Phi, psi and omega in degrees: 000127181241125184266137171253197181291316184236357185232157171244124180263122181264122175235147174225086185306329185282351181233035176278098188246127179290138180278335179206156184273082180250330004266120175253115179277152178304327181280352181297335181283358180089172180294151184269113182287135175225125182303146181304334181266011181302141182270180183299327180296322178297319179294318178297325178297318178297319179295319179297322180296318179292316181297329181297334181291347178281345183302311177297333179294321179292323176296318178293329177298313179296321178297316180297316180296313183294317181296318181294313181294321179295320181295321184266007179305322181301339184295340181292345179265001184271149175278177169293151180273153180274041179244232182289351179302333178293310181290329183274327187226290194293335179245020184246101184294328179296315180294320183292342177290348180087190186274076179252166179297317175301323178294320179298314178298318178298317181298324182285337187251341189278151170248026180301148183060026171065028178209159171251103179216074186299326180295325177296315179299318181293326177296315177295323178296320178296321176300315179295326176299320185271320190243358187057231180251029173281111186297337182302315181294317179298317179293321180298320179295320176301315180297321179294318178298320178297317178297319178295320177301317180296318180293315179297319177302314180303311184287326177298315179292318182299312182288332181278328186249331183087000182262117183285304184297316181294317180298319179295320182295320177299313181295322180291320176300317179298317183291324190253354183291132185295340181293341180274358180301318182302318182291338183260314185284347180258111185304322182297341180276017172308326181300323178292318181295316179294314182299320179294323178302312180287328174303311181290320176298324177297319176300315179296317179294328179295319175298320177298318177295318183297324181297319180217081185302137175200160179297323181296314180294323177295322178298322177298316177302313182296318181295317178297322177297316179298318178298322176296317178294330177285353174263317176194126185289358180301334183277021182299340181277005186302320178302327177288325175296324177295326175295319174297321178297326175297323181288314176205134008266358185287336177057039173276337184257131179050049189298325184257006186279337183227146176292146180278138175266005182241098186303137173082357182282141173213145180288155180272358178218160182298146176299151180233156176279166188300317184289329176295319180294324175296312181299323180301330186261011180303317177302323179290323177294326176294321175298320177301315181299318179295319179295319180297319179297315180297318182295316180295323177295318179298320182287330174292319178297324182277008176061030176289153181216162179256103190280355184229147177292165188298324181298316179293321180294320179294320178296316178295324179300316179298314180294321181296321177303315181293320179295320176300311181299322178296321180287337174293320182275326182221084188281074179244165179054045177279139184217159180282344180214117171252108185292144177297133182286350181061226181267016180277348178293135177280153180299322182292329178294315179295316181296317180296318179296315180297320179295317179298317179297319179294320180295314179297318178299316179297321181293318182289329176290319178296329179266030186291354171303327173263094192299334181294339180296302177295328180297311180298317183291314181287335171299311180300310182295315187289317183287344176274349184306314182297339185238009184282348174106004174297317166260100189276126174232118181091190187253003184277147174274329180195175179204142180302321184296334180289344181274355189303312177271326187293325182291346177301322178297316178294321179296319177297313180303313184290313185293315178291321181295314180295319181296318178293320178299316180294323180292319181294331180264007174054044177293149176305144188301331184280345186294308185295314176301323180295316178296319180299316179298319180296317179297315181295324178296316179296316179297321179297321177296315179297321179293318177302318179293319180294323177300323180298330180291344179266013185292333174198165186298318182296318178296318182299311184281331174296318177296321179299319178294328181289328187253000176232167181237144177060034186268087183291334176295315178296322177299317178299312185295318180291324177299316179295322179297315182292323176297320179298326179281355180092005179269076187295314184299313181290322179297315180293331177298319179292321179295321180290327175295318179299317181291327177294325179286316184223092186300338182268008179292117186289327183296312181291322177299317181293315181297318180291324178298316178299319180295316179295323178295321177294332179276352180092005179273075189291317179301318179293322179297316180297319179298318181288325176299316181295325178290324178294324182297337182299319184252004175289140180248327183281132176301326180291322177296316179296322179298318180295321179297316180293324177298315178296321178296323179299318179294319181295316178295320179298315181291336178270358175095002180264085185288332180295311179293327179297316179295321180295317178295322178297319180297317180294323179297317180293323179296317181289325181293339179272356181282000000 
């Protein structure tokens, strides 16, 4: 409330809702005059007027929820994937026991699957409690979580910015973009869905804290952040996102340095300097440090390794950023595995990618009059840091699931930027909604098609081979599927292709060794077993290789080597 000489101006920054996407903000009409002697009824009338602007928001919420669930309905007919679903659900006896006290203790203490994420384990355990191993229920829960993430995103943006149409478009892009199919159609990615839910709730709670700071409200922010980290540590960059949130839309940072492009907006708390805002988040940074320590410990326990030197990892990171941005604008050739290029990247590719990133960064900084530009761009860059490959885990160069939270920054940048561009050029009011509907319709079609590729393992990996090159992992996976189906000849063809691409691949070496042993080619089988052992990480896998070698040596008449391999197999099986 701002007092004039004879009038009292009533403002409610947290409920500045646009009545139409022109963009006309509720505050565009100016402050609402109320005589100093206005009675309680006058104030209630103003409140009712503001509250009435939420009615279209509730309608859009139902539309967003229904559209997301309808689009992802086919996933209930899909089986579990032959990926991490084995370790997370189908091959995990602790999870299959349901939500019991021993399972809860195990979830809090285990570093299984190379991470500490007890809430994720408990979520899967609850699914097993309700659905046993029926994949339909597990997939349905993933779809529901994705829909909830979209709805929470919509309301977080709406309450923080006051823009109805823009907030809805960001949430709709998030809900319908095909790059998010991997996070929803893959049961094991429950961790991404849960972590994003708490990530968004933390953003919403932070605005609540900013309006009326208190220790209790700050504690709520911290607890929600911890719950998110207990789902997936990828959201470790959230305190930095809160700093961006301070810059825009909360405008706590550098409040008077730039003109506002959002009429009538005012922060609910006094502006703060940059260092005060950093100091305010020290408890959250301490939580980050604890999460980072736990994550690194989990990865050491899980025998993770960094297969490439820092120069190659940095080069791939630059190229991956550009590839991610490209898939946001043109989401084609999406795959479950994009193999790391290793040292095959050319210097000009890395230089061109780095230059493009620098140019875009310079442009968004130069356009900082529109605060959402640097916020959206640095959100995208910053939230991808934990998974961009500087600290390399696994063989992937990038992954669709890593974009689930990061693309929110790009969606904000694009939606706010296009809306402001349309307003400045005085486009007819119907143009932007019509274009938005067309874009969402096209994305929904692409997403429906992408969901179909997850209908079974063979379809998933066959599609991966079609849209990627030199993908020995996909060759391995498809080879194993075909062998399981009894198609030995075709399966071995894929394994031999994988070994030709990457001779040190233990899976193809092992599979071919078994095949050669079955054919009676014992020296070649023994050679391939030894080559497979070089890159095997699991003691059980190594034990199986030594057991097979013991049989091969015995059949070839070398009983000494047979006994030695048998001894090593027994030693490894006991680990």
